[in-house]
N, C-alpha and C positions, 0 to 999 in steps of 0.2 A: 618291120625293120626298114630303115631308109635305104633308098637305092644306092648301091655302090658296085664297083667292078669286082670280078673274081680276084683280080690282082690285089685289091685292097684287103679282102678277107684273108688271102694267103699271107700278106705282109703283117697282119695283126699277130699271126702265130710265129713270126720270124723277127729278127732284129730290124728295126726301122727307125727313121727319124720322125719327129712330129712337128707340126706347125699349127699355130692358132692365130686368128686375127679377128678384130672387131672393127666395125665402121658405123659412124653415125648416119642414119637415114631419116627421111621424113616419115611421119606416121602413115600406116595403111598400105605400104608397098607389099608386093608379093614376089615369089620366085626365089631362086637360090643364088642370084648375083644381082642384087638391086643396085640402082644408081644412087648418086652420080658416079660415072666412070671416066677415067682420062682417055686420051686418044689411043692408048695401047690396051684399053679394056680393063685396066687395074682400078680398084676402088679408090675413090676420093674420100676425104674425111676419115681416114683410118686412125684408130686409137691404139697406141702401143700397149701391149699386155705384159705386165710383170708376173702376175699370178691371178688366180680366180677359179671359179667353177660354174657350171650350169647344173642346177638340180631339177629333176623331173619327177613328178609324183602323180601317179594315176588316181590316187584317192583324194587329192586336193581340188578345191574349186579352181584355183589358178595352178595349172599343171607345171609351168616352167618358171624358174627364178634364176637370176644372174647375180653373181658377186665377182667384181672385176677390180683389180688394182692396176693403176696406170700412172706413168710419170707425166701425164698431160697437165697443162696449166689449169689453175683454178678459173672457173667461169665467172668473169667479172661483171658481165652485163646480161640482161634478160635475153639477148639475141645470141649469146654464145651457144655453141652446139651441145655442150654437156649440161645445160640447165634442165631441170626436171619439169619442163613445161610442154611436153608433147613429143619431143624427138625420141627415136628408138635406136637401140644398138642391135645391129645384125651380127651374129657371132658364128664363127666357123672353127672347126678343128679338123685337121687332115693328116695324111701320111706323106712325108717327103721321101720320094724314091731316089735311088742312087743315080738316076739319069738327070736329076735336077728338077723333075716335075713334081707337082703336089696335087694330090686328089683331095679336094676339100669336101667336107660334109657339113651341111648347115645344122646349127644347133637352135636356130630360131630367131625371132624378133622379140626384143624386150624393151618395153617402155621404161625410160629412165625415171626412177623414183627418188633416190637419195644420192647425194654426192657429199662425201666427208673427207676432210683433210686433218689428220691428227696433229701434224706438225706444220702449221702455217708459218711463213707464206710459201715455202718452197718444197714442202713434203709431197709425197705421192698422194693421189686421189683414190678413194675407194668408192666405186659406183655400184649401186644395187638396182636391179631392174626386175620387172615382172612381165610375163607374156600378156597377150592382148585380152585375155579373159579378165584381167584386172580392170581394163577399161569398161567392160560390160558390168562388172560388179560395182564399179564406182558410179556409173551413170544411172542412178536410181531415178525413176520417174517422179516428177513433182506432183502429179495428179493421176488418178486411176485412168486406165485405158480399157475400152471395150472392143472386143473382136467378135463379129457376128457369126452366126451359123453360116456355113458355106465358105468362110475364109480358109485359104489353104495354109498348110504348114509352111510352105516355101515363102508365101507372101508375108506371113507374120515374122519369120526370121529376117527376111529382107528389110522389113520395116524397122524392127527393133534393133537389129545389128547395124543396119545402115545409118541409123541416127547417130551412132557412136563412130562407126567407120564407114563413111559414105562409099568407098570403093571396095568394100569387103567382098571377098570371094568365098562362097559357102559351097561345100561339096557334100552330097548325100549319097547313100547307097540304096535309096528307095526314091520313088517318084513323089517328092515333096510337093510339087505343084499340083498334083492330082489327089493329094491326101487332104481331105476337107474336114473342118470342124463341124460335127453334126449339131452343135448347140453353141450358145453364146458363152464367151469366156471373158473374164475381167482380170487384168493385171493391176495389182494394187501398187505396192511401193518397192518391188524387187524385180528388176529386169532379168537378172541372171537366174533367179529361182524360177521365174515363169518359163524361160526358155529351157532350162534343164528339166523341168517337169514335163514339158512336151517331149523332149528327147527320151527321158526315162520311160514315159508311157508307151513308147514304141520299141523299147528294148535297145536303145542306142546310147553310145557314149558321145560326149561333145567336148571338143578341145581344139585349140589352135595348133596347127602342125608346124614342122620345120620350115615350110615354105610360106608361112603367113596365111594359110587357108584354114577357115573354120570347118572342121570335119564333124559331121553328124552321121554316125555309122555304127554298125555292129562291131563289137570288140573282136580282135583277131581270134581265130579258132585256137583253143588251147592245146589241141592234140596235133599241131603241126609245128614242131620246133624249128626256129629259124637260125639257131646258132648253138654250138657245143661249147660249154664252159668246162674245160678239161684241165688236168694237171699233167705234170711230167713233160717229156720232150714234145715240143710243138704245142704245149698247152698254154693257157692264159691265166690260170689261177695263181694268185699270190697268197691269199689268206682266206679262210672260210670258217664261219661259225654257224651254229644252229640254235634254235629255241623252240619251245613248245608252250602254248598258252591257249586257254579257252575263253579269255576275256573278249567280250563283244563278238563272239562267234555264234553263227546261226546255221541251222540245217534245214530250214524251210522259209520260203517267202510267200506271204499272203498279199496278193495285189487286189485292190478293190476300186471300183469306180461306179458310175451311175449312167444308166441308159438315157439317151437324149429325150427330153420332153416328158420323162416319166420319173416316178420315184422308185423305180425298180433298180436295186443295186446289182452290179455285175461283180463277179468274184472268181478268182482262180488261185490255186496253191501249187507251188513247185516244191518238191521234196528232194532231199538227197537220199536216193534209194539204191545207191551202190554199196553192197555189203563190204567191199574192200575199202571204202572211204572211212577215215577216222571219225567223220561226223555223220555217219549213217543214221538215218532217221529212226530206225528200229534197233539201233545198237546201244552200247553202253554209254555213249556220249549223252544220251537223253534227247528229249524233244524240245528244241529251242527255236521257235519261229520268230521271225521279224515281220513287220507289217508295213506296207506301202499303199497309200491311197492317193488317187489323182482324179481330178474332174475331167482330165483328158482321156481317161480310160472309159470307153463307152460300149465295149463288147467283151464277151467272155474270152474270145480268142485273143483279143488285145491284152486282156488281163493276164492270160496265160503266157503270152510272149514276154511281157514286162517282168513277170515273176521268174521265169526261167532265165532271162538275161541277168537279172540281179543276182540270182543264186549262182549262176555260172561264174560270175566275176569274183565270188568269194569262196566257192567250194574248194576244198583241199586244205584250207586252214584247219587247225591251228599250227601247222608245221612250217616254220619260216627258216630261210637260209639267208645269211648275210655274207657277201663275198667281196673281196678286192681282186681285181684282175687287170691284166694289160688292157688298156682301153680299146673297145670296139665301139666307136662313137656313132655307128649307124644304128645301134640298138635303141629301143624306145620302151616306155612303160606299156604293159600288157603284152609285150612280145613273149611268146613261149620259148624256153631254152631247155637244153639238156645239161644237167649238172652232174659231173663225175667226181667222186670222192677219191677213189683208188681203183687199181686194176682188178681188185678182188670183188668189187661190188658193181652191179649194173648201174648205168646212169639213171637219174631221176628226171622226170618232167616237172619243170617249174614255170611259173608265170612271173614276170618282172613287175613289181609294184613301184619301186623307186630306183632312180639312177643318179649318181653324182659324177659328172664328167669334168675332170680337171682341165684347165687351160694352160698348164705348164707341164714340162717334161718330167718333173720329179715326183709326180703322184700317180697312183693307180686309180682306175675307175672303181667305185663301190656301188653295190646294189643290194636291195632286199627283194626276196622272192617268196612265193608260197608254193608249196608242193601241189601239183595239179593232179586231181583224181578225175579222169575223164569218164563221161557216160554216167548213167544211173540217175539222171534227173527226171522225175516224173510228177 
């Protein structure tokens, strides 16, 4: 969950005002208050918001997308701020307190992709944007690239991300500079796939966060809920639905790789061994493995880490909950939450897969989750 004050979390459960704003910024900035700013510290190049939303999806290559409606003028020249030629929109939503102050929460940086005007020449504009991972997916290499044995994960990320975003900030929860390739690797024609394969092989998730930083890290622990989605007095639930499906559901992950300089395969399997899980490997769900192979996996321990991480991110399916709630715009995909249906039933632990965060006051926040069954991965 994004950092907010206790006052913010209390206000989510009470009546409060909302505020939303967007500003045009140059590509590649970081932080939660990017320039340019005026003499009083207020953002310049602000874009008024009529409606819109930010969608976040932990399962998508590009995690964040923006849809924004504004009364701004049509961009008549290639130098106008709202042309889709590189500029980004930095978007925030916050809580307006009774004392006149606003606590802003960044929703991220979005490269402008489309600008539409259904009623020209004076109608409103609809702008769509994507987070910075779209820049990585767009920038496919025109020729293969080779990275030798001994190259570090950090240097490879610096190289391949820096070509797209020269001032990119990359954050790891491991020592990427000291993690070395034991063998040669070749990137063919897909920059994003190459980088994601590296992250997956170490059991990490990779995404651009709310402050414009590329995160390469372990997913949040699913057994430490960060927010209670409750009903009734002081609750935030507006509407809730549930579904069950076994489509594309697996209860084991087989991860394979190859030891450097040899033809010896390395292999590890992670199973759902929790008897209380609906997808228990030895239960009535059946044995349904999925397979993951990477040339970056070079040891059995690494294969085991990758397999466990992939399984942990899907374990608990096929029980999904969709809810609409009073927006807590500090929540993020992969955040664990407690969902309460009624006073007569104990709350359930869920992990957020998707979020839709409205940029107007008339809509609730919607989310999809999966029920989390902790433990029992072996």
